[in-house]
C-alpha positions in Angstrom: -23.7 -22.9 -28.2 -20.5 -21.3 -26.9 -20.2 -18.5 -24.4 -17.6 -15.9 -25.2 -15.2 -15.2 -22.3 -13.3 -11.8 -22.2 -9.8 -13.0 -21.3 -8.6 -9.4 -20.9 -11.1 -8.6 -18.1 -8.9 -9.7 -15.2 -6.0 -7.7 -16.7 -8.1 -4.6 -17.0 -9.3 -5.0 -13.5 -5.8 -5.4 -12.3 -4.7 -2.2 -14.1 -7.7 -0.4 -12.7 -6.9 -1.4 -9.2 -3.2 -0.4 -9.6 -4.3 3.0 -11.0 -6.6 3.6 -8.0 -3.8 2.7 -5.6 -1.3 4.9 -7.4 -3.7 7.8 -7.6 -4.6 7.5 -3.9 -1.0 7.6 -2.9 -0.2 10.5 -5.3 -3.1 12.5 -3.8 -1.8 11.8 -0.3 1.7 12.8 -1.2 0.6 16.0 -2.9 -1.6 17.1 -0.1 1.2 16.4 2.5 3.5 18.6 0.3 0.9 21.3 0.3 0.4 21.3 4.1 4.0 21.7 5.2 6.2 20.1 7.8 4.4 18.4 10.7 4.9 20.0 14.1 1.8 18.7 15.9 1.5 18.8 19.7 1.8 15.1 20.2 4.9 14.9 18.0 6.4 17.7 20.2 5.4 15.9 23.3 6.0 12.1 22.8 6.0 10.9 19.2 9.6 12.1 18.7 10.9 11.7 22.2 9.7 8.1 22.8 11.5 6.7 19.8 14.6 8.8 20.4 14.6 7.6 24.1 14.4 4.0 23.1 17.4 4.4 20.7 19.5 6.6 23.0 18.8 5.2 26.5 16.4 7.8 27.6 14.1 5.4 29.4 16.9 4.3 31.7 18.3 7.9 32.2 15.4 10.4 32.1 12.3 11.0 34.3 9.2 10.9 32.1 9.9 14.1 29.9 6.6 13.7 28.0 4.6 13.1 31.2 2.1 10.2 31.3 2.4 9.8 27.5 6.0 8.5 28.0 4.5 5.0 28.4 2.3 4.8 25.3 3.3 2.1 22.9 5.8 3.7 20.5 5.8 1.0 17.8 3.7 2.9 15.2 5.9 6.0 15.4 9.1 4.2 14.3 8.5 4.6 10.5 7.8 8.3 10.7 10.8 8.8 13.0 13.0 6.9 10.6 11.8 8.8 7.6 12.1 12.2 9.3 15.7 11.5 10.3 16.9 9.8 7.2 15.5 12.0 4.4 14.9 15.6 3.6 11.8 16.9 5.4 9.7 17.3 2.2 10.6 13.8 0.9 9.7 12.3 4.3 6.4 14.1 4.5 5.4 13.1 1.0 6.2 9.4 1.6 4.1 9.2 4.8 1.4 11.2 3.0 1.4 8.6 0.2 0.9 5.9 2.8 -2.0 7.8 4.3 -3.5 8.1 0.8 -4.0 4.3 0.7 -7.1 4.9 2.9 -8.8 6.2 -0.3 -8.0 3.1 -2.3 -9.5 0.8 0.4 -12.5 3.1 0.6 -13.0 2.7 -3.1 -12.8 -1.1 -2.7 -15.2 -1.1 0.2 -17.6 1.2 -1.7 -17.6 -1.2 -4.7 -18.5 -4.0 -2.4 -21.4 -2.2 -0.8 -22.9 -0.6 -3.9 -22.8 -3.7 -6.1 -24.6 -3.0 -9.4 -25.1 0.7 -8.4 -21.3 1.1 -8.1 -19.9 3.1 -11.0 -17.6 6.0 -11.5 -20.1 8.5 -10.2 -21.1 6.7 -7.0 -17.7 5.3 -6.1 -16.1 8.7 -6.9 -18.7 10.4 -4.6 -17.9 8.0 -1.8 -14.2 8.5 -2.1 -14.7 12.3 -2.3 -16.7 12.3 0.9 -14.1 10.1 2.6 -11.2 12.3 1.5 -12.7 15.4 3.0 -13.0 14.4 6.6 -11.6 17.3 8.7 -9.5 15.1 10.9 -8.4 12.9 8.0 -7.2 16.0 6.0 -5.5 17.4 9.1 -3.5 14.2 9.7 -2.1 13.6 6.2 1.7 13.7 6.3 1.7 13.9 10.1 2.9 11.6 12.8 -0.6 10.7 14.2 -1.5 7.0 14.3 -5.2 7.3 13.7 -4.8 7.7 9.9 -2.5 4.7 9.8 -4.5 2.3 11.9 -7.6 3.1 9.8 -6.0 1.3 6.8 -6.0 -2.2 8.4 -9.4 -1.5 10.0 -11.0 -0.6 6.6 -9.5 -3.8 5.1 -11.0 -5.8 8.0 -14.4 -4.4 7.2 -14.0 -5.1 3.5 -13.0 -8.7 4.1 -16.1 -9.3 6.1 -18.5 -7.5 3.8 -17.3 -8.7 0.4 -19.1 -12.0 0.2 -22.7 -12.5 1.3 -21.6 -15.4 3.5 -18.0 -14.8 4.5 -16.0 -17.8 5.5 -14.6 -18.1 9.0 -11.0 -17.2 7.8 -12.2 -13.8 6.8 -13.4 -13.1 10.4 -10.2 -14.5 11.7 -8.1 -12.2 9.5 -10.4 -9.2 10.3 -9.9 -9.9 14.0 -6.2 -10.1 13.5 -6.1 -6.7 11.7 -8.3 -5.0 14.4 -6.1 -6.7 17.1 -3.0 -5.2 15.5 -4.5 -1.7 15.8 -5.6 -2.2 19.4 -2.2 -3.4 20.4 -0.6 -0.3 18.8 -3.2 2.1 20.2 -5.7 1.1 22.9 -8.3 3.7 21.9 -9.0 1.4 18.8 -10.9 -0.8 21.2 -13.9 1.3 20.1 -13.8 -0.3 16.7 -13.0 -3.8 18.0 -16.3 -3.6 20.0 -18.0 -2.2 16.9 -16.9 -5.1 14.7 -18.0 -7.5 17.4 -21.5 -5.9 17.3 -21.4 -6.2 13.6 -20.7 -10.0 13.9 -23.8 -10.5 15.9 -25.8 -10.0 12.6 -23.6 -12.5 10.7 -25.2 -15.7 9.3 -23.3 -17.6 12.0 -22.8 -15.1 14.8 -21.1 -17.4 17.4 -18.6 -18.7 14.9 -17.9 -15.1 13.6 -17.4 -13.8 17.2 -15.1 -16.7 18.0 -12.9 -16.1 15.0 -12.8 -12.4 15.7 -11.8 -13.0 19.3 -9.0 -15.4 18.3 -7.6 -13.2 15.6 -8.0 -10.1 17.8 -6.1 -11.7 20.7 -3.2 -12.8 18.4 -3.0 -9.3 16.7 -3.0 -7.4 19.9 -0.3 -9.6 21.4 1.9 -9.2 18.3 1.9 -5.4 18.4 1.3 -4.7 22.1 2.3 -7.8 24.0 6.0 -7.0 24.5 5.3 -3.4 25.5 2.6 -4.5 28.0 4.8 -7.2 29.4 7.5 -4.6 30.0 5.0 -2.3 31.7 3.8 -5.2 33.9 7.3 -6.1 34.9 8.4 -2.5 35.6 5.2 -1.1 37.2 2.8 -4.0 37.9 0.4 -2.5 35.4 0.3 -3.7 31.8 -1.4 -0.5 30.7 0.6 1.9 32.9 -0.3 4.7 33.6 -3.8 4.0 32.4 -6.4 2.1 34.6 -4.0 2.4 37.6 -7.1 1.9 39.8 -7.3 -1.7 38.5 -3.6 -2.4 38.4 -2.2 -0.2 41.1 1.4 1.0 40.7 3.4 2.8 43.3 4.5 5.3 40.7 1.2 7.1 40.7 -2.1 7.5 42.6 -4.7 4.7 42.2 -6.8 6.5 39.6 -7.9 5.8 36.1 -6.6 8.3 33.6 -9.2 9.2 31.1 -9.5 12.5 29.2 -13.1 13.3 29.6 -13.1 17.1 28.7 -15.1 16.5 25.5 -17.6 13.9 26.8 -21.3 14.9 26.3 -23.2 16.0 29.3 -26.1 13.6 28.6 -27.8 11.5 25.9 -29.4 14.3 23.9 -26.2 16.4 24.1 -24.4 13.4 22.6 -27.0 13.1 19.8 -26.5 16.7 19.0 -22.8 16.5 18.5 -22.9 15.6 14.7 -25.3 18.5 14.1 -23.1 20.9 16.1 -20.1 19.8 14.0 -22.0 20.9 10.9 -22.1 24.5 12.1 -18.5 24.6 13.3 -19.1 23.9 17.0 -15.9 22.0 17.8 -16.6 20.9 21.4 -15.0 17.5 20.7 -11.7 18.9 19.6 -9.0 21.3 20.9 -9.0 23.2 17.6 -11.7 24.3 15.2 -13.2 22.1 12.5 -16.5 21.8 10.6 -18.1 18.7 9.2 -21.6 18.1 7.8 -21.2 14.4 6.9 -22.1 12.7 10.2 -25.3 14.8 10.4 -26.1 14.0 6.7 -25.7 10.2 7.4 -28.0 10.4 10.4 -30.7 12.3 8.4 -30.5 9.9 5.5 -30.9 6.8 7.5 -34.7 7.1 8.3 -35.2 8.2 4.7 -33.5 5.0 3.5 -35.6 2.9 5.8 -38.8 4.5 4.3 -37.4 3.9 0.8 -36.8 0.2 1.7 -40.5 -0.1 2.6 -41.6 1.4 -0.6 -39.4 -0.5 -3.0 -37.7 -4.0 -3.0 -34.8 -2.5 -5.0 -34.1 -0.1 -2.1 -34.1 -2.7 0.6 -31.2 -2.7 3.0 -29.3 -6.0 2.9 -27.7 -7.8 5.7 -24.3 -6.4 4.6 -25.7 -2.8 4.7 -27.1 -3.4 8.2 -23.8 -4.8 9.4 -21.9 -1.7 8.3 -24.5 0.6 9.8 -24.4 -1.3 13.1 -20.6 -1.1 13.2 -20.7 2.7 12.5 -23.5 3.4 15.1 -22.0 1.2 17.9 -18.5 2.5 17.4 -19.7 6.1 17.4 -21.8 5.6 20.6 -18.9 3.9 22.4 -16.5 6.7 21.3 -18.9 9.3 22.5 -19.2 7.6 25.9 -15.5 6.9 26.4 -13.6 9.7 24.7 -15.4 12.1 22.3 -11.9 13.1 21.1 -12.4 13.9 17.4 -9.0 12.7 16.2 -9.9 9.2 17.3 -12.7 8.8 14.7 -10.7 9.1 11.5 -12.0 5.6 10.7 -15.6 6.7 11.0 -14.9 9.9 9.0 -13.6 7.7 6.2 -16.7 5.4 6.4 -19.0 8.4 6.1 -18.3 8.4 2.4 -19.5 4.8 1.6 -22.4 5.0 4.1 -23.8 8.3 2.7 -23.6 7.1 -0.9 -25.1 3.7 0.1 -28.1 5.4 1.7 -28.5 7.8 -1.2 -28.5 5.0 -3.7 -31.1 3.2 -1.7 -33.3 6.3 -1.6 -32.7 7.0 -5.3 -33.8 3.4 -6.2 -37.2 4.1 -4.6 -37.9 7.7 -5.6 -35.7 8.6 -8.6 -36.6 6.7 -11.8 -33.6 7.8 -13.8 -30.3 6.2 -12.8 -28.3 8.9 -14.5 -30.1 11.7 -12.6 -29.7 9.8 -9.3 -25.9 9.4 -9.9 -25.5 13.1 -10.7 -27.5 14.1 -7.6 -25.4 11.8 -5.4 -22.2 13.3 -6.7 -23.5 16.8 -6.3 -24.5 16.2 -2.7 -21.1 14.7 -2.0 -19.3 17.7 -3.6 -21.4 20.2 -1.5 -20.8 18.3 1.8 -17.1 18.0 1.0 -16.8 21.7 0.2 -18.4 22.5 3.5 -15.6 20.8 5.4 -13.1 22.8 7.4 -10.1 20.8 8.5 -8.3 21.2 11.8 -4.8 22.7 11.8 -2.5 20.7 14.1 0.5 23.1 13.4 2.7 23.0 10.4 5.9 24.7 9.2 6.7 25.8 5.7 9.1 23.3 3.9 11.4 26.3 3.2 11.9 26.7 7.0 12.2 23.1 8.4 12.8 22.8 12.2 16.5 22.9 12.9 17.1 25.2 15.9 20.4 26.8 16.6 21.6 25.8 20.0 23.5 28.4 22.1 27.2 27.5 22.9 26.2 27.8 26.6 24.2 24.5 26.1 27.0 22.7 24.3 27.8 20.3 27.1 25.6 17.5 28.6 23.4 19.0 31.3 20.4 18.2 33.5 17.1 19.8 32.3 13.9 20.2 34.3 10.9 20.6 32.0 8.3 22.9 33.5 5.7 22.8 30.7 4.4 20.6 27.9 5.2 19.9 25.1 8.9 20.2 25.5 10.5 16.8 25.2 11.0 17.2 21.4 14.0 19.4 22.3 15.9 16.5 23.9 17.4 15.2 20.6 18.6 18.7 19.8 20.7 19.0 23.0 24.0 17.3 23.7 24.1 13.5 23.9 24.1 12.3 27.5 21.9 15.1 28.9 19.2 14.2 31.4 15.6 15.4 31.2 12.9 15.4 33.9 9.3 16.5 33.7 8.1 17.7 37.1 5.1 19.6 36.0 2.7 16.9 34.6 -0.5 17.0 36.7 -1.7 13.6 35.3 1.5 11.8 36.3 3.4 13.8 39.0 6.7 12.6 40.3 5.9 10.5 43.4 8.1 11.3 46.4 10.5 8.4 47.0 9.5 6.7 43.7 11.9 5.5 41.1 11.8 8.7 39.1 12.2 10.9 42.2 15.2 8.8 43.1 16.6 9.0 39.5 16.4 12.8 39.6 18.1 13.0 43.0 20.8 10.5 42.0 21.5 12.6 38.8 21.8 15.8 40.8 24.3 14.1 43.1 26.4 13.2 40.0 26.4 16.5 38.2 27.0 16.8 34.5 29.5 19.4 33.1 26.8 21.6 31.6 25.1 22.2 34.9 21.4 22.2 35.7 18.7 24.1 33.8 15.0 24.5 33.6 13.1 24.9 30.3 9.7 26.6 29.8 7.7 28.1 27.0 8.2 31.9 26.7 5.1 33.9 27.5 3.4 31.2 29.5 3.2 30.9 33.3 5.3 28.1 34.6 5.5 26.4 38.1 9.0 27.4 39.0 8.1 26.7 42.7 8.3 22.9 41.9 12.0 23.2 41.7 12.1 23.8 45.5 11.4 20.1 46.1 14.9 19.4 44.8 16.5 22.3 46.6 16.9 24.4 43.3 15.9 27.9 42.2 16.6 30.0 39.1 20.1 31.6 39.1 19.1 35.2 38.5 22.8 36.2 38.3 23.0 34.5 34.8 21.0 35.2 31.7 18.6 32.7 30.3 19.0 31.2 26.8 16.3 31.1 24.1 15.7 28.2 21.7 13.5 28.3 18.7 10.4 26.3 19.2 8.8 23.8 16.7 5.8 26.2 16.2 6.4 29.3 14.1 7.0 32.1 16.5 7.2 30.0 19.6 10.3 30.3 21.8 11.6 28.0 24.5 13.5 29.5 27.4 16.3 27.7 29.3 17.4 29.2 32.6 20.3 28.1 34.7 19.5 26.7 38.2 21.5 26.8 41.4 21.1 25.4 44.9 18.6 27.3 47.0 20.4 29.7 49.4 
């Protein structure tokens, strides 16, 4: 008796995988084209400036124009900077959008792993649909944010661990490496590193899994963050400067730990309520409005899935299912405790898709006898939850009006600029090469009297540039002009100020000449 082997199956699988990848990238590119040119607050404040400063000597010449964000690891912003400065704006936006779209291809892979025999076009499509319609995910497509980029290796790390029933140690090693790379690039990803460590505790060999994760994580974080941390240690005595300055005190700031806690829950039950508040448009974890029903849906479905697993063996949650749910729950809890900043959970937004569909298939296995009816119901629920989503708007410009401000001839020579608001450092590349920029209005990282940046400012003033000295603020906002007195300066009211188009539509920057105080 011979067994027929379909030799074309691997080829079909390869073509299917390629089609999914291409479709995911095409969707990302198309959505980026629809949104417009990125002009988000972080790009205006430090994504643009930090790379420009590295390439043009700003770190040796300027005094922290973006404020405390000056010292965030800039590595991940290089590709977007290069694309934006090498290509037409639309082409650059679509390319980075296509890369962001790869998240959906990895979600499809992860969903296929989790769903097993219940994975088909309906259920995997539902998982991808839910993942694609995360409000922060949608808002970051084609933008300079790092959350939607670091989510790609993080999703791959999860897929590597979850794919086999008994993953070999090398999978945990590579997963740790991938998570480590993301932590080295952006420290807030420590949330997911701790989540995957909790997930490893449920592995078949937990100690070995944890050891492999730790080794891989250490190597990965050194590869992407080691050089930058070493520089910060050498320059400031703090490898995470200006963060955790209470543990690694630097003379350039007070001994405090900088942590944005404006969105932190007021207590346990307040934190538990967050997903349900997001469902009705309460955006207390974000600066700008959004709406999302998917986290609340996952929480409601979990106890129903547990009941279903007690009713039917076919609905039983496997070790793999529990591992993913533990990762999600632990990561979410740590995020709520440390940050509660919605942008930081793009990875969990993407995981909502596979998790919701996984729970629905388990429930369906116990209570819905017809597989076709169950599949249709799952896709319908996914479509409704996706349609309910309201993404955040982090500021865009129409492609027909890309940001290219006209600079007044009065600003044609290198000059010294005092920045009295945020975000303003994005204007530095638009002004003459050799100009100096100083932020003296950042409350989180004020200029320390007698410190290196104070000395740098005073040395620059003693060696004036031909364009003179100016202050820049955002038109229509109050600005702390009194801070200029520390450097013996005041606004020269005998001369007119100059207006510069801002990156936001309708926003105007104002540059006013300064003089020595009488």
